[in-house]
C-alpha positions as CSV (number, residue, x, y, z in Angstrom):
1,X,50.6,32.8,63.8
2,X,49.6,30.7,60.9
3,X,46.5,30.2,58.8
4,X,44.4,31.6,61.7
5,X,45.5,35.1,60.6
6,X,43.1,34.6,57.6
7,X,40.3,33.1,59.7
8,X,40.1,34.7,63.1
9,X,39.4,38.4,63.6
10,X,41.6,38.8,66.7
11,X,44.6,37.2,64.9
12,X,44.0,39.3,61.8
13,X,43.7,42.5,64.0
14,X,47.1,41.9,65.6
15,X,48.7,41.2,62.2
16,X,47.3,43.9,59.8
17,X,43.8,44.7,61.0
18,X,44.9,47.8,62.9
19,X,45.8,49.4,59.5
20,X,42.8,48.2,57.7
21,X,40.3,50.6,59.3
22,X,42.2,53.9,58.6
23,X,42.9,52.7,55.0
24,X,39.3,51.7,54.5
25,X,38.0,55.1,55.7
26,X,40.4,56.9,53.3
27,X,39.5,54.6,50.4
28,X,35.7,55.0,50.9
29,X,36.1,58.8,51.2
30,X,38.1,58.8,48.0
31,X,35.4,56.8,46.2
32,X,32.8,59.5,47.1
33,X,29.9,57.1,46.5
34,X,26.6,59.0,47.0
35,X,24.4,58.2,50.0
36,X,21.7,55.6,49.4
37,X,23.8,53.4,47.1
38,X,24.3,49.7,47.6
39,X,27.7,48.3,48.5
40,X,29.1,44.7,48.0
41,X,32.3,43.9,49.9
42,X,33.6,40.7,48.4
43,X,36.3,39.1,50.7
44,X,35.1,41.4,53.5
45,X,37.3,39.8,56.2
46,X,36.5,41.1,59.6
47,X,34.6,44.0,58.1
48,X,36.9,47.1,58.0
49,X,35.7,48.2,54.6
50,X,32.1,47.2,55.3
51,X,32.2,49.3,58.4
52,X,33.6,52.3,56.5
53,X,30.9,51.9,53.9
54,X,28.2,51.9,56.6
55,X,29.3,55.4,57.5
56,X,28.2,56.7,54.1
57,X,24.5,56.3,54.7
58,X,24.2,53.4,52.2
59,X,21.0,51.9,50.9
60,X,22.4,48.5,51.6
61,X,25.8,46.9,52.5
62,X,26.5,43.2,51.9
63,X,29.8,41.6,53.0
64,X,30.8,38.1,51.9
65,X,33.8,36.1,52.9
66,X,34.8,32.4,52.9
67,X,35.9,32.5,56.5
68,X,33.2,31.9,59.0
69,X,35.4,33.4,61.7
70,X,35.8,36.7,59.8
71,X,32.1,36.8,59.0
72,X,31.3,36.4,62.7
73,X,33.7,39.2,63.6
74,X,32.2,41.5,60.8
75,X,28.7,40.8,62.0
76,X,29.6,41.7,65.6
77,X,30.6,45.2,64.4
């Protein structure tokens, strides 16, 4: 496992991704952002935080990342 951990969703998932989703849910809950607000997830990776933000009934969610592989994975969610 090398640099692909930071470029490929499945490799990231096996490394730390399985922890990202529960942490993202807790973090988003802690933020208590009102529904209808816009979110910007910079360095979104495969989309754990973006997905958690979508559960808040946002007005808009935008995720950006420099890894095309992570973006593809985030879009598939």
